[in-house]
C-alpha positions as CSV (number, residue, x, y, z in Angstrom):
1,X,0.2,-0.1,0.1
2,X,2.4,1.9,0.4
3,X,3.6,2.0,-3.0
4,X,-0.7,3.1,-4.1
5,X,-0.9,6.2,-6.2
6,X,-2.8,9.1,-4.0
7,X,-6.2,9.0,-3.9
8,X,-9.0,11.6,-3.5
9,X,-12.3,11.3,-3.2
10,X,-14.4,13.8,-4.8
11,X,-18.5,14.0,-3.8
12,X,-19.8,17.9,-4.0
13,X,-23.3,19.0,-4.5
14,X,-22.3,22.3,-6.1
15,X,-20.2,21.3,-8.9
16,X,-18.7,24.6,-10.2
17,X,-14.9,24.4,-11.1
18,X,-15.1,19.9,-10.7
19,X,-14.6,19.0,-14.2
20,X,-10.8,21.5,-14.0
21,X,-9.7,20.0,-10.9
22,X,-11.0,16.3,-11.5
23,X,-8.9,16.6,-14.8
24,X,-5.7,18.2,-13.4
25,X,-6.2,15.9,-10.5
26,X,-5.9,12.9,-12.7
27,X,-2.8,14.3,-14.7
28,X,-1.0,14.0,-11.9
29,X,-1.5,10.3,-11.5
30,X,-4.3,10.6,-8.4
31,X,-6.6,7.7,-8.2
32,X,-10.6,9.1,-7.9
33,X,-13.1,8.3,-5.9
34,X,-16.7,9.5,-6.1
35,X,-20.4,9.3,-5.4
36,X,-23.2,9.8,-8.0
37,X,-23.5,13.1,-9.7
38,X,-20.2,14.0,-9.5
39,X,-18.7,10.6,-10.1
40,X,-21.1,11.0,-13.8
41,X,-20.0,14.4,-14.4
42,X,-15.9,13.6,-14.2
43,X,-16.7,10.7,-16.6
44,X,-18.7,12.5,-19.0
45,X,-15.6,15.1,-18.9
46,X,-13.3,12.0,-19.4
47,X,-11.8,11.9,-16.4
48,X,-11.4,8.2,-14.7
49,X,-13.6,7.5,-11.7
50,X,-14.0,4.4,-9.0
51,X,-17.2,4.2,-7.5
52,X,-17.2,4.7,-3.6
53,X,-19.1,1.4,-3.9
54,X,-16.6,-0.1,-5.5
55,X,-13.9,0.5,-3.6
56,X,-15.5,-1.0,-0.3
57,X,-17.6,-3.3,-1.8
58,X,-21.0,-2.3,-0.3
59,X,-23.7,-0.6,-2.5
60,X,-25.5,2.8,-1.9
61,X,-28.1,2.0,0.2
62,X,-31.4,3.0,1.4
63,X,-32.0,5.8,-1.3
64,X,-28.3,6.7,-1.5
65,X,-28.3,7.5,1.9
66,X,-25.3,5.5,2.9
67,X,-22.8,5.3,0.8
68,X,-19.7,6.8,2.2
69,X,-20.0,5.6,6.2
70,X,-18.0,2.8,5.8
71,X,-14.2,1.5,7.6
72,X,-12.9,1.9,4.3
73,X,-13.5,5.7,3.6
74,X,-12.6,6.7,6.9
75,X,-10.4,4.6,8.0
76,X,-8.5,6.3,4.5
77,X,-8.9,9.8,5.9
78,X,-8.2,9.1,9.6
79,X,-5.3,6.9,9.3
80,X,-2.1,8.7,10.7
81,X,0.7,7.7,8.1
82,X,3.3,5.6,9.5
83,X,2.0,5.2,13.0
84,X,-1.5,3.0,11.8
85,X,-0.1,1.7,8.6
86,X,-0.5,-1.9,10.3
87,X,-4.0,-1.3,10.8
88,X,-4.7,-0.1,7.4
89,X,-2.9,-3.3,6.0
90,X,-4.6,-5.8,8.1
91,X,-8.2,-4.6,7.4
92,X,-7.3,-3.8,3.4
93,X,-7.6,0.2,3.6
94,X,-6.0,2.4,1.6
95,X,-5.3,6.0,2.6
96,X,-7.6,9.0,1.3
97,X,-5.0,11.9,0.4
98,X,-7.7,14.5,-0.8
99,X,-11.1,14.6,0.6
100,X,-13.1,17.5,-1.9
101,X,-16.3,17.4,-0.3
102,X,-19.5,20.5,-0.2
103,X,-22.7,19.8,0.6
104,X,-26.0,19.3,0.2
105,X,-27.9,22.8,-0.2
106,X,-29.9,23.0,2.9
107,X,-30.1,26.5,2.8
108,X,-30.6,27.0,-1.0
109,X,-33.6,24.4,-0.4
110,X,-35.3,26.1,2.9
111,X,-35.3,29.2,1.2
112,X,-38.3,27.9,-0.7
113,X,-41.6,28.7,1.4
114,X,-43.0,25.8,-0.1
115,X,-40.3,23.3,1.3
116,X,-41.9,21.0,3.5
117,X,-40.3,19.2,6.8
118,X,-40.0,16.6,4.7
119,X,-37.8,18.3,1.6
120,X,-35.7,19.6,4.1
121,X,-35.0,16.7,6.1
122,X,-33.8,15.2,2.5
123,X,-31.2,18.1,2.1
124,X,-29.6,17.3,5.7
125,X,-26.1,15.6,4.7
126,X,-24.5,13.4,6.7
127,X,-21.8,11.4,5.2
128,X,-20.2,14.7,3.3
129,X,-20.2,16.3,7.1
130,X,-18.7,13.0,8.2
131,X,-15.8,13.0,5.5
132,X,-14.8,16.5,6.0
133,X,-14.5,16.3,10.1
134,X,-12.6,13.3,9.6
135,X,-10.1,14.8,7.0
136,X,-10.2,18.3,9.0
137,X,-9.0,16.3,11.7
138,X,-6.6,14.7,10.8
139,X,-5.1,17.8,7.8
140,X,-1.2,16.8,9.3
141,X,-1.9,14.3,6.4
142,X,-4.6,15.2,4.3
143,X,-5.8,18.1,2.5
144,X,-9.5,19.2,2.5
145,X,-11.7,21.0,0.1
146,X,-15.3,22.5,1.0
147,X,-14.8,25.4,-1.2
148,X,-14.8,25.9,-4.8
149,X,-12.9,29.2,-4.8
150,X,-10.2,27.2,-3.8
151,X,-9.7,25.0,-6.4
152,X,-7.8,26.9,-8.5
153,X,-4.9,27.8,-5.6
154,X,-4.6,23.6,-5.2
155,X,-4.3,22.8,-8.0
156,X,-1.0,25.3,-8.3
157,X,0.5,23.2,-5.3
158,X,0.3,20.1,-7.9
159,X,1.9,17.3,-8.0
160,X,3.3,17.4,-4.2
161,X,-0.2,19.3,-2.9
162,X,-0.5,21.9,-0.2
163,X,1.9,22.5,2.3
164,X,1.0,22.0,6.5
165,X,0.1,25.7,6.8
166,X,-2.4,25.6,3.5
167,X,-3.9,22.0,4.9
168,X,-4.3,23.9,8.4
169,X,-5.7,26.6,6.8
170,X,-7.9,24.5,5.1
171,X,-9.0,22.2,7.9
172,X,-10.1,25.4,9.9
173,X,-12.1,26.7,7.0
174,X,-13.8,22.8,6.9
175,X,-15.1,22.8,10.3
176,X,-15.9,26.4,10.2
177,X,-18.1,25.1,7.0
178,X,-19.8,22.0,9.2
179,X,-20.6,24.3,12.1
180,X,-22.5,27.1,10.0
181,X,-24.2,23.8,8.4
182,X,-25.3,22.8,11.6
183,X,-26.8,25.5,12.5
184,X,-28.8,26.3,9.4
185,X,-30.0,23.1,10.0
186,X,-31.1,23.5,13.8
187,X,-32.2,27.3,13.3
188,X,-34.8,26.4,10.4
189,X,-35.6,23.2,12.3
190,X,-35.7,24.9,15.8
191,X,-38.8,27.1,14.2
192,X,-40.3,24.8,11.9
193,X,-43.2,21.5,13.5
194,X,-44.8,19.3,11.4
195,X,-48.8,19.8,11.2
196,X,-50.0,17.3,8.8
197,X,-47.8,15.0,6.5
198,X,-45.9,17.0,3.9
199,X,-47.1,20.6,5.7
200,X,-44.6,23.0,7.8
201,X,-45.6,25.5,10.4
202,X,-43.8,28.4,12.0
203,X,-43.5,27.6,15.4
204,X,-41.3,30.4,17.8
205,X,-38.7,32.5,16.2
206,X,-36.5,32.1,19.2
207,X,-34.5,29.1,19.6
208,X,-33.5,27.6,22.1
209,X,-30.0,27.4,21.3
210,X,-28.8,30.3,18.9
211,X,-25.7,29.8,16.9
212,X,-24.2,32.7,14.2
213,X,-22.8,31.6,10.8
214,X,-20.6,34.4,9.5
215,X,-17.8,35.3,7.4
216,X,-15.9,37.8,7.7
217,X,-16.0,39.6,4.1
218,X,-13.8,43.0,4.7
219,X,-11.3,44.3,7.1
220,X,-12.2,47.5,8.3
221,X,-9.7,50.0,9.1
222,X,-11.1,50.3,12.7
223,X,-14.0,50.4,14.8
224,X,-16.3,53.4,15.9
225,X,-13.1,54.8,17.2
226,X,-9.4,54.5,15.8
227,X,-8.3,52.2,19.3
228,X,-11.0,49.7,18.3
229,X,-10.3,46.8,15.6
230,X,-13.1,45.8,12.9
231,X,-14.3,43.8,10.5
232,X,-17.7,43.5,8.4
233,X,-19.2,39.7,8.6
234,X,-22.4,38.2,6.5
235,X,-24.1,35.3,7.1
236,X,-23.5,32.1,5.5
237,X,-25.9,29.9,3.5
238,X,-27.8,32.7,2.0
239,X,-26.0,33.1,-1.5
240,X,-25.2,37.0,-2.0
241,X,-25.1,38.8,1.1
242,X,-28.3,41.1,1.7
243,X,-28.5,44.5,2.4
244,X,-25.5,46.9,2.9
245,X,-23.6,43.9,3.9
246,X,-24.1,42.7,-0.1
247,X,-23.8,46.6,-1.2
248,X,-21.6,46.5,-4.1
249,X,-19.4,50.1,-3.7
250,X,-18.9,51.6,-7.4
251,X,-16.5,54.5,-6.2
252,X,-15.3,55.9,-3.0
253,X,-13.5,54.5,-0.2
254,X,-13.5,51.4,1.5
255,X,-16.9,52.0,4.3
256,X,-15.6,52.7,7.2
257,X,-17.7,51.1,10.6
258,X,-19.7,53.8,11.0
259,X,-20.3,54.5,7.9
260,X,-22.0,50.6,7.5
261,X,-23.7,51.6,10.8
262,X,-25.7,54.9,9.2
263,X,-26.1,53.2,5.6
264,X,-28.0,50.4,7.2
265,X,-29.6,52.6,8.9
266,X,-30.8,54.9,5.6
267,X,-31.1,51.4,3.8
268,X,-33.6,50.3,7.0
269,X,-35.6,53.6,7.2
270,X,-35.7,53.7,3.5
271,X,-37.8,50.2,3.4
272,X,-40.1,51.2,6.0
273,X,-40.9,54.3,4.4
274,X,-41.5,52.8,0.8
275,X,-43.6,49.8,2.0
276,X,-46.2,52.5,4.2
277,X,-46.5,54.5,1.1
278,X,-49.7,54.1,-0.3
279,X,-49.7,53.1,-3.9
280,X,-52.6,53.8,-4.8
281,X,-51.9,57.5,-4.1
282,X,-48.3,57.5,-4.8
283,X,-47.7,54.1,-7.5
284,X,-44.6,55.9,-8.9
285,X,-43.6,57.4,-5.9
286,X,-39.9,57.5,-4.9
287,X,-38.5,57.1,-1.4
288,X,-35.5,59.8,-0.3
289,X,-33.7,59.3,3.4
290,X,-30.6,61.6,4.7
291,X,-28.7,60.1,8.0
292,X,-26.7,60.8,9.9
293,X,-25.3,59.4,12.9
294,X,-28.1,56.7,12.8
295,X,-31.1,58.9,12.8
296,X,-32.7,60.0,9.7
297,X,-32.7,64.1,9.7
298,X,-34.9,64.5,6.2
299,X,-37.0,61.9,4.7
300,X,-39.9,62.2,1.7
301,X,-41.5,60.8,-0.7
302,X,-42.3,62.3,-4.1
303,X,-42.8,61.6,-7.9
304,X,-39.1,61.6,-9.2
305,X,-35.8,61.1,-7.0
306,X,-34.5,64.6,-7.6
307,X,-37.7,66.5,-5.9
308,X,-37.7,63.5,-3.6
309,X,-34.1,64.8,-2.2
310,X,-34.9,68.3,-1.9
311,X,-37.4,67.8,0.1
312,X,-35.6,65.6,2.3
313,X,-32.7,67.5,2.0
314,X,-35.0,70.7,2.8
315,X,-36.1,68.6,6.7
316,X,-32.3,69.8,8.1
317,X,-29.7,70.9,5.6
318,X,-27.3,71.4,8.8
319,X,-27.6,68.1,9.6
320,X,-27.3,66.4,6.7
321,X,-23.5,67.6,6.1
322,X,-21.7,64.6,5.9
323,X,-24.6,62.3,6.1
324,X,-25.7,59.1,4.2
325,X,-28.4,59.3,1.6
326,X,-30.8,56.5,0.2
327,X,-33.2,56.3,-2.6
328,X,-35.7,54.0,-3.3
329,X,-35.3,54.3,-7.1
330,X,-32.2,54.2,-9.6
331,X,-30.0,57.7,-9.7
332,X,-29.7,59.5,-12.7
333,X,-27.4,62.5,-14.1
334,X,-30.0,65.1,-13.0
335,X,-30.1,63.8,-9.4
336,X,-26.4,63.1,-9.5
337,X,-25.7,66.6,-9.7
338,X,-27.8,68.1,-6.9
339,X,-26.1,65.5,-4.7
340,X,-22.0,66.6,-5.3
341,X,-23.0,70.0,-4.5
342,X,-23.2,68.6,-0.8
343,X,-20.9,67.1,1.1
344,X,-22.0,63.7,1.4
345,X,-20.2,60.6,2.7
346,X,-22.1,57.8,1.3
347,X,-24.8,57.1,-1.0
348,X,-27.4,54.3,-1.7
349,X,-29.0,53.3,-4.3
350,X,-30.6,50.0,-6.5
351,X,-28.8,51.1,-9.4
352,X,-26.5,54.2,-10.5
353,X,-26.1,55.4,-14.0
354,X,-23.4,56.1,-16.2
355,X,-24.3,59.3,-16.4
356,X,-24.5,59.5,-12.9
357,X,-21.5,58.0,-12.1
358,X,-19.4,59.9,-14.6
359,X,-20.8,62.8,-12.2
360,X,-20.1,61.4,-8.7
361,X,-16.3,60.7,-9.8
362,X,-16.1,64.9,-9.7
363,X,-15.9,63.4,-6.0
364,X,-13.6,60.4,-6.0
365,X,-13.9,60.4,-2.0
366,X,-17.9,60.0,-2.4
367,X,-18.9,56.4,-1.4
368,X,-21.3,55.2,-3.9
369,X,-23.2,51.8,-3.4
370,X,-25.5,49.8,-5.5
371,X,-28.0,48.2,-3.4
372,X,-29.4,44.6,-3.7
373,X,-32.1,43.7,-3.9
374,X,-34.8,44.5,-0.9
375,X,-37.0,41.2,-0.9
376,X,-37.3,39.1,1.9
377,X,-34.8,37.7,3.0
378,X,-36.1,33.9,4.9
379,X,-32.7,32.9,6.6
380,X,-33.6,33.0,10.1
381,X,-31.3,35.1,11.7
382,X,-32.7,37.2,9.3
383,X,-35.8,37.8,11.2
384,X,-34.1,38.0,14.7
385,X,-32.4,41.6,16.2
386,X,-29.2,41.0,18.4
387,X,-27.7,42.9,21.1
388,X,-24.3,42.3,22.7
389,X,-24.6,43.0,26.5
390,X,-22.1,41.6,28.9
391,X,-22.1,37.9,29.5
392,X,-24.5,37.4,27.0
393,X,-26.5,38.3,24.1
394,X,-30.3,40.0,23.7
395,X,-32.4,38.8,21.1
396,X,-35.4,40.1,19.4
397,X,-37.5,39.5,16.8
398,X,-36.8,42.0,14.4
399,X,-39.4,45.1,13.6
400,X,-39.9,45.2,10.4
401,X,-42.7,44.9,7.9
402,X,-45.3,47.1,7.3
403,X,-47.6,48.9,9.5
404,X,-50.7,47.1,10.7
405,X,-53.0,49.9,9.1
406,X,-56.3,48.0,9.7
407,X,-55.5,47.9,13.6
408,X,-55.3,51.6,13.9
409,X,-58.7,53.5,15.4
410,X,-59.1,57.2,16.3
411,X,-59.4,58.0,19.4
412,X,-60.3,61.7,19.0
413,X,-63.4,63.6,18.1
414,X,-62.6,64.8,15.2
415,X,-62.2,62.8,12.7
416,X,-58.6,62.7,9.8
417,X,-59.1,64.4,6.8
418,X,-58.2,61.6,4.1
419,X,-54.7,63.7,3.3
420,X,-53.8,64.0,6.6
421,X,-54.0,60.0,7.0
422,X,-52.0,60.6,4.6
423,X,-49.6,62.4,6.3
424,X,-49.5,60.3,9.6
425,X,-48.6,56.9,7.8
426,X,-45.9,59.2,6.6
427,X,-44.7,60.3,9.5
428,X,-45.4,57.2,11.4
429,X,-43.3,54.9,9.4
430,X,-39.9,58.0,9.6
431,X,-40.4,57.5,13.5
432,X,-40.4,54.0,14.0
433,X,-36.8,54.3,12.2
434,X,-35.4,57.2,15.0
435,X,-34.1,56.4,18.3
436,X,-36.4,56.6,21.0
437,X,-37.7,59.0,22.7
438,X,-38.6,60.2,19.1
439,X,-41.2,62.8,17.7
440,X,-41.9,63.5,13.9
441,X,-43.2,66.2,12.6
442,X,-44.6,65.5,8.3
443,X,-46.8,67.2,5.8
444,X,-47.7,66.2,2.1
445,X,-44.7,63.9,1.9
446,X,-41.8,65.4,3.5
447,X,-40.6,65.4,7.0
448,X,-40.4,69.2,8.3
449,X,-38.8,69.0,12.1
450,X,-37.6,65.3,14.2
451,X,-37.2,65.5,17.8
452,X,-34.6,62.6,18.9
453,X,-33.1,60.2,21.5
454,X,-34.2,63.1,23.9
455,X,-34.7,61.4,27.8
456,X,-38.2,62.6,27.8
457,X,-40.7,63.0,24.8
458,X,-41.4,67.0,25.5
459,X,-37.8,67.5,25.2
460,X,-38.0,65.8,22.1
461,X,-41.6,67.4,20.7
462,X,-39.4,70.6,21.5
463,X,-36.3,70.2,19.9
464,X,-38.6,68.7,16.8
465,X,-40.1,72.3,16.8
466,X,-37.1,73.7,17.4
467,X,-35.4,71.8,14.0
468,X,-38.6,72.9,11.6
469,X,-38.3,76.5,13.0
470,X,-34.4,76.8,12.4
471,X,-34.8,75.4,8.9
472,X,-37.4,77.8,7.7
473,X,-40.8,74.9,8.3
474,X,-44.6,76.1,9.8
475,X,-45.9,73.1,11.1
476,X,-49.3,74.8,10.5
477,X,-51.9,72.1,9.5
478,X,-49.0,69.2,10.0
479,X,-49.0,65.7,11.2
480,X,-47.1,64.7,14.6
481,X,-45.8,60.9,15.4
482,X,-44.7,59.7,18.3
483,X,-43.3,55.7,18.7
484,X,-44.7,55.9,22.2
485,X,-47.2,56.6,24.4
486,X,-47.7,60.0,25.3
487,X,-47.3,60.6,29.6
488,X,-48.7,63.5,29.6
489,X,-50.6,66.3,27.9
490,X,-47.8,68.5,27.5
491,X,-46.7,67.5,24.5
492,X,-50.1,67.7,22.9
493,X,-50.5,71.0,24.2
494,X,-46.7,72.1,22.9
495,X,-48.3,71.0,19.0
496,X,-51.5,72.7,19.4
497,X,-49.4,75.9,19.8
498,X,-47.6,75.1,17.1
499,X,-50.6,74.4,14.5
500,X,-50.4,70.3,14.4
501,X,-53.9,69.1,13.0
502,X,-53.4,65.5,13.9
503,X,-51.4,62.9,15.6
504,X,-50.4,59.1,15.4
505,X,-49.0,57.6,18.5
506,X,-49.7,53.8,20.3
507,X,-51.7,54.8,22.7
508,X,-51.5,52.7,26.2
509,X,-50.5,55.5,28.6
510,X,-52.8,55.9,31.8
511,X,-53.5,59.4,30.9
512,X,-54.8,58.5,27.6
513,X,-57.6,59.9,28.6
514,X,-56.2,63.4,29.3
515,X,-54.3,63.1,26.1
516,X,-57.8,62.6,24.0
517,X,-59.3,65.5,25.7
518,X,-56.5,67.5,24.9
519,X,-56.5,67.1,21.3
520,X,-60.5,67.2,21.4
521,X,-60.1,70.4,23.0
522,X,-57.7,71.8,20.3
523,X,-59.4,70.4,17.6
524,X,-56.8,67.8,16.8
525,X,-57.2,64.4,15.3
526,X,-55.6,61.7,16.6
527,X,-54.9,57.9,16.0
528,X,-53.7,55.5,17.7
529,X,-52.1,52.3,16.5
530,X,-52.3,49.9,19.1
531,X,-48.2,48.9,18.1
532,X,-44.8,50.7,20.2
533,X,-41.9,50.9,18.4
534,X,-39.4,51.8,20.7
535,X,-35.7,51.7,19.1
536,X,-32.9,52.2,21.8
């Protein structure tokens, strides 16, 4: 057996690069063991292959559930060369030098909303992770490969193969791969139970054990402050990263830690506002949000991107200096020409035209991101909001999705007009994205003033008035939104003084009747949403 040719075991779900790797291994004298579709793909390309069942002298059974779980496979992978030779000889076990395995597409399968429990169970790979872990454990003697992106590098190492340092690096990657795979299975199964044959229903969205599978996609210069190390990590198992983590940087310096936080806040706020815009009133409406230090300082919905930008900027042009701007529609040259007149850090949009990019090039340090589709991601992690605290992690379901307007009730004597309801809906979408305590003033698809992050609600109300007055806006006939209930009637009285005509809030205070009475006295229409949106 000492003179046997080197052996590679290949069993992959993702067949990208498989033929090229197989040809390279065969060309350097490797014997190739393989299974099912991998063997067929290699044979079709003219690569000689030995079926695993022929090697083990044991057939695949149970519709392929058992095919590589055999001592001749795992003994060949786990054998310590020079130490286990006698045992290998006694039992006719030949060494396996390369293990090229990637796993059944569990995460891809379970993204399908029609995926049943039975479908998911059949995509739980058993033999694959076992082989990967065996090879990774024995990386002193065996090369383990689970990522097709590594094939070209490994081909370059032939015929000798990768050195010990590279094999160890590949082993670390392999253990991370199987850990992420187990996490995907655990998370999905923990939130699904079998109701009927072939059907699934949602269980608790909070799993009893939370595993997080992340890949570092970027090393950042530093964190919130220069003395802190930082990196960007994206969820595994989802294909391309979503949200800001999946944005394509078209120009500008790499995004910093703080840039990414602000960009995420802007994109999240944009989605909430876009989802809340009544399509029957504005089917082609474009939303624009300007964010500074994770808080909106201006937002608007208009018939075009340039109009939406003008209205969003006008809310607080001072705070917009060095801000982050997000659009729900493509950016063209008209909008780009307006944007470069201001100092901005980051611009986000679904697409950016070539003419717009040519204009942005005038400011090479301006970061411009083309964002991936905002379609809902079904991966379990994306429904959870994680906050680290010392000694652990706080976990909650994410506060996302359009408002439940069917649950809203008018509690004042005066009913809001149709336009006031539109204004209230818009203001409610914006206030959901601001730090508590928060007050938003808005009218006709634009914010007029925002008071955010204050320790008392009346201070937030007064601060928002001050910001609107500083920008030269009148609040006469405007809508007011509060993300949590008013504990006292003082904020209502302050709103009446500046001409607010309608207010939206969750309700639920022990002094709700006092608040409603203050609205009635001032002829202000008030809507209760019965849903709070604290954002700490």
